[in-house]
C-alpha positions, 0 to 999 in steps of 0.5 A: 632633458633639454639636451636630449631633446636638442640633440634628438630635434637636430638629428631628425632636422638633419634628416629632413634636410638630407630627404629633400630633393635637391630643387628643394634644399639648394635655396634652403642651404644657400640662403642666409634668411633664417629657416622656421621649422614647425615642431609638429613636422619635426615629430611627423618625420621623426617617425617617418625615418625610424618606423620600422622593425630594425630600427624599434629594435636598436632603440630598444637595445639602447634603452636605459634605465633611470639612474635615480633606480639605478643607484638603487641597485644592490647585490642580492636586493630583492627589487632589482631589475630582471636583467640584474638578476640574471647576471647575479644568478650566472656571476656572483660576488665571489666569481667576480672577485676570482676573475678579477683580482688585480682590478682598481678598486673603484670596479666593485661588484656592486658598480658591474651590477648598476652598469648591467641595470643601466642598459636593460637589454643587456642579458634581457629576457627574450620571448621568441624561443631563444635562451636568455641565460645562454645569451647573457653568458656569451655577453658577459664572456665577450664583454670581459674579454674586452676588459682584459685587453683594453684595461688589463695588466698584460704582465705575463710574469706573474701567477695571475694568468692574463685573462684575470688581469682585467679592469687595472685601469681607470685611466690610460696609462700616463694621463690624468684628469685635466692634463691637455692635449690628449687625442683631440685632433678632431675637435677642430671646427674645420673639420667634419668631426669638430663641426658634427661633435664640438669638444667641450673646453677647460677653464682656459678655453682649450678642448678637453683630453679625450684619452683612454677612461673606463673599463673598455678604455673610450679614447678619441673623439671619433670613438666617444661620438659613435657612442654618443650617437647611440645613447644620447640621452646618457652620453651626451654629459659624458662628451662635455665632461669626458672624465665622467667615462671612468666612473664604473657603472 
């Protein structure tokens, strides 16, 4: 919670600075004296910057379920969240086994349901006349197509068609946890990416490697940082320790 609050306040503070007129901002940016910003001012500015329908829709779409509730999700559990129950009604465990026969053992049906449950908007219920089940089916089809592209076996000689070869890899081929020098050029503190999203370091003080991990093979700092911006509360920890991206669910 402390990390989430710090990141959120930093983002709002940046918004305040950007919203100042040139005459106001110049002395503040050039001054070496400490600057005090009241929490009440930050809260008011945050509300002003985010108080419109599109932002409300964005915040709703990236809302996350607490991990303690996520860990309770299991196939067939009566108390599963509504979006998880919808997915269960569309995609059974037998379907999962058929679609992903070559998957790594970590990619279980149970972990998949937990991943769905983490984000209530995924396969959520629409109350504006849209077909929630139809939207969920399209969402899953799109998701699985990305799985096949990013972590598929891509072995055309097999009897199993390539669209069923997804989730073969938990990590990018050729990389292991602790390996150095992977996709971390943007960690350089002299470039804006490194200044905006400082990278984690290993015990030797070297930048961590941001090679592909997980079902969608998140890799490179500039890919992860955009996800961090959208879901700071959950993914900020993954930025500090990128190996957490590989954990299914």
